[in-house]
ZAMARGU-4260 file (C-alpha; in steps of 0.2 Angstrom, whole numbers, plus 5000, padded with zeros to 4 digits):
<rodrens>
0) 4596/4940/5463 | 4585/4938/5447 | 4572/4945/5458 | 4583/4962/5461 | 4588/4962/5442
5) 4570/4961/5436 | 4566/4974/5448 | 4581/4986/5444 | 4573/4984/5423 | 4556/4989/5427
10) 4562/5003/5436 | 4573/5011/5423 | 4559/5006/5410 | 4546/5018/5422 | 4559/5032/5424
15) 4563/5032/5404 | 4546/5033/5401 | 4541/5048/5414 | 4556/5056/5409 | 4553/5057/5392
20) 4534/5057/5390 | 4536/5074/5403 | 4548/5081/5389 | 4538/5076/5374 | 4522/5087/5383
25) 4532/5101/5388 | 4541/5104/5369 | 4522/5100/5363 | 4516/5115/5371 | 4530/5127/5365
30) 4523/5137/5350 | 4522/5126/5334 | 4539/5128/5323 | 4533/5129/5305 | 4545/5119/5293
35) 4553/5132/5280 | 4558/5127/5262 | 4548/5124/5244 | 4530/5121/5247 | 4534/5103/5242
40) 4544/5102/5256 | 4532/5110/5268 | 4518/5099/5262 | 4529/5083/5262 | 4531/5085/5280
45) 4515/5090/5286 | 4508/5075/5278 | 4520/5065/5287 | 4516/5073/5302 | 4497/5071/5299
50) 4499/5053/5295 | 4507/5051/5314 | 4493/5059/5321 | 4501/5077/5326 | 4492/5086/5315
55) 4474/5087/5306 | 4472/5091/5288 | 4455/5099/5283 | 4449/5103/5267 | 4441/5119/5273
60) 4448/5132/5286 | 4439/5130/5305 | 4441/5140/5323 | 4441/5123/5331 | 4459/5119/5330
65) 4466/5135/5334 | 4478/5144/5323 | 4482/5139/5305 | 4498/5130/5303 | 4499/5130/5284
70) 4491/5132/5267 | 4495/5122/5254 | 4494/5129/5237 | 4477/5126/5226 | 4478/5111/5215
75) 4463/5109/5203 | 4456/5120/5214 | 4457/5111/5232 | 4468/5116/5247 | 4472/5108/5261
80) 4472/5118/5280 | 4483/5110/5293 | 4480/5114/5312 | 4490/5104/5326 | 4482/5091/5336
85) 4479/5094/5356 | 4495/5091/5364 | 4487/5074/5375 | 4481/5066/5360 | 4498/5070/5350
90) 4505/5061/5366 | 4494/5048/5364 | 4499/5044/5345 | 4516/5045/5351 | 4514/5031/5361
95) 4503/5022/5349 | 4519/5025/5336 | 4532/5021/5346 | 4526/5004/5353 | 4517/4998/5338
100) 4527/5003/5322 | 4542/5009/5331 | 4541/5026/5323 | 4549/5040/5331 | 4546/5053/5319
105) 4553/5061/5304 | 4566/5078/5304 | 4560/5093/5301 | 4576/5103/5294 | 4592/5094/5297
110) 4588/5081/5285 | 4569/5084/5279 | 4556/5072/5283 | 4570/5058/5283 | 4567/5044/5298
115) 4573/5052/5314 | 4578/5035/5318 | 4587/5033/5303 | 4598/5048/5306 | 4602/5044/5323
120) 4609/5027/5318 | 4620/5033/5304 | 4627/5046/5318 | 4629/5034/5333 | 4643/5025/5325
125) 4655/5039/5325 | 4651/5042/5345 | 4655/5025/5348 | 4669/5022/5342 | 4678/5039/5348
130) 4671/5033/5366 | 4679/5017/5365 | 4695/5024/5360 | 4694/5035/5373 | 4691/5022/5385
135) 4706/5012/5379 | 4716/5026/5382 | 4709/5031/5400 | 4708/5016/5408 | 4727/5009/5408
140) 4736/5026/5411 | 4724/5032/5424 | 4726/5015/5434 | 4745/5015/5431 | 4745/5032/5439
145) 4734/5028/5452 | 4743/5014/5458 | 4762/5023/5456 | 4754/5035/5469 | 4746/5024/5480
150) 4764/5015/5481 | 4774/5032/5483 | 4762/5037/5498 | 4768/5053/5505 | 4781/5057/5494
155) 4784/5070/5482 | 4779/5058/5467 | 4762/5055/5476 | 4761/5074/5482 | 4764/5080/5464
160) 4752/5066/5455 | 4737/5070/5468 | 4739/5090/5465 | 4741/5088/5446 | 4725/5075/5447
165) 4715/5090/5457 | 4721/5102/5446 | 4717/5096/5429 | 4700/5084/5435 | 4692/5100/5435
170) 4695/5106/5418 | 4679/5102/5405 | 4683/5092/5390 | 4677/5108/5378 | 4689/5120/5388
175) 4702/5108/5385 | 4702/5106/5365 | 4699/5124/5363 | 4718/5126/5370 | 4724/5111/5361
180) 4717/5117/5346 | 4725/5136/5347 | 4744/5125/5350 | 4742/5107/5339 | 4729/5116/5326
185) 4732/5131/5322 | 4750/5137/5330 | 4761/5121/5325 | 4749/5116/5311 | 4753/5096/5317
190) 4735/5089/5318 | 4718/5094/5309 | 4707/5107/5316 | 4692/5099/5309 | 4686/5081/5311
195) 4693/5073/5293 | 4678/5069/5281 | 4673/5050/5277 | 4684/5052/5261 | 4699/5057/5270
200) 4715/5046/5269 | 4718/5035/5281 | 4733/5045/5291 | 4720/5059/5292 | 4707/5050/5302
205) 4720/5043/5312 | 4726/5062/5317 | 4706/5065/5320 | 4706/5055/5332 | 4720/5061/5343
210) 4713/5077/5350 | 4696/5073/5353 | 4700/5056/5361 | 4714/5065/5374 | 4702/5077/5379
215) 4688/5066/5380 | 4698/5054/5393 | 4708/5068/5400 | 4696/5068/5416 | 4692/5049/5416
220) 4711/5047/5419 | 4710/5059/5434 | 4698/5051/5440 | 4703/5034/5440 | 4721/5038/5447
225) 4713/5048/5462 | 4700/5032/5464 | 4711/5019/5462 | 4726/5028/5476 | 4712/5028/5488
230) 4706/5013/5486 | 4722/5005/5486 | 4730/5015/5500 | 4714/5009/5510 | 4716/4991/5506
235) 4735/4993/5509 | 4732/4999/5528 | 4720/4983/5532 | 4723/4970/5545 | 4723/4957/5531
240) 4737/4964/5521 | 4747/4966/5537 | 4744/4947/5543 | 4749/4941/5524 | 4766/4952/5526
245) 4769/4942/5545 | 4765/4925/5536 | 4781/4930/5526 | 4775/4935/5510 | 4784/4952/5502
250) 4779/4969/5501 | 4777/4965/5483 | 4769/4948/5485 | 4758/4956/5495 | 4752/4970/5486
255) 4750/4959/5468 | 4742/4944/5476 | 4730/4953/5490 | 4730/4974/5489 | 4728/4973/5469
260) 4714/4962/5468 | 4704/4968/5480 | 4707/4987/5477 | 4700/4982/5457 | 4682/4977/5464
265) 4674/4994/5462 | 4684/5001/5451 | 4680/4989/5436 | 4661/4990/5438 | 4665/5011/5437
270) 4673/5006/5419 | 4659/4998/5413 | 4648/5012/5419 | 4657/5026/5416 | 4659/5019/5395
275) 4637/5018/5395 | 4637/5035/5401 | 4649/5045/5392 | 4638/5048/5375 | 4629/5061/5386
280) 4646/5071/5391 | 4653/5073/5374 | 4640/5081/5365 | 4650/5099/5367 | 4667/5093/5362
285) 4658/5084/5347 | 4650/5101/5341 | 4666/5111/5342 | 4679/5099/5333 | 4664/5096/5320
290) 4661/5076/5325 | 4646/5070/5319 | 4641/5062/5332 | 4623/5060/5342 | 4631/5073/5356
295) 4632/5086/5339 | 4616/5080/5333 | 4608/5083/5350 | 4614/5100/5350 | 4612/5104/5331
300) 4593/5097/5334 | 4590/5108/5351 | 4595/5123/5341 | 4583/5120/5325 | 4570/5113/5335
305) 4570/5098/5327 | 4560/5089/5338 | 4556/5072/5334 | 4576/5071/5330 | 4578/5078/5349
310) 4567/5067/5356 | 4576/5049/5350 | 4593/5058/5353 | 4586/5062/5371 | 4578/5044/5371
315) 4597/5034/5369 | 4607/5044/5381 | 4593/5042/5394 | 4593/5021/5392 | 4613/5022/5392
320) 4612/5032/5407 | 4600/5019/5415 | 4608/5005/5410 | 4625/5011/5417 | 4617/5012/5434
325) 4611/4995/5432 | 4627/4987/5425 | 4639/4998/5439 | 4626/4989/5452 | 4625/4970/5446
330) 4641/4970/5441 | 4645/4970/5461 | 4639/4956/5464 | 4649/4946/5450 | 4664/4953/5453
335) 4665/4950/5471 | 4655/4934/5475 | 4654/4942/5494 | 4641/4955/5487 | 4622/4950/5485
340) 4610/4962/5478 | 4594/4960/5484 | 4598/4946/5497 | 4589/4946/5514 | 4599/4950/5531
</rodrens>
């Protein structure tokens, strides 16, 4: 088991390294997007990029490094000329900066010359709280609906729940929140149409969570319902449950003591994995509702071509996604003792 865990962690690290390396190289091959603003802001940005090893600062112009990126205003008769470092050399400096200094670069336009990792850390709390509340709301409701549908199998209740699940599971969260905004925010005016500011009253902040939490958890509720129904129906038709009934257990006792316990084995790991992987799925919803989380920051950084922030955000989402896969696989072995990952036949 220990060997299997180590293999999965190493594989996840290698996968993340390849994904982020390819992303860095491909993005750096694009034409350099120059910062805007006053000369002092531009010079500060170029100097930080020079410190990171991505840009050369020369005292005289040259044709050796391609197109001139920027010429600083003369100070005491001296100007500096900035040129882009070759891509693979930038890649090497990028790795050195991360592994030796934990320096991911600086923002170009979102918060000029502010550390990218600092900006990410200031935004991650919003996404984390949003996804915690969505998980707390979705898990019990989805499981209860799945249990209800399984116990009422092939009845009108089961058909109704299953049909609604199939219809609503195909609706993306950003489509649902657009519809809910129109009804509850603009027509009825019950809820705020935008995410409340940090200085808003507590009541307004609570109302601000209602729409995004419901819309983010809607697909999860349908997924849990369908998953629980399928697992519970399969367990209820198994031979060991029939044996339990023949030994004198009532239907309720057999379901509570045996069916529910075994049906939950593949469900609890899925809950952990989904919680870790939801950060990437909420980016459009965060953008539409104005939630200042890492999902909205990713879209903003992509639009503004603020690549240093984009790299940190993508790294975080990639690591959470890979971590979700590891947790999903390993949790099976802890929940069900019969499963031993990496064991020999």
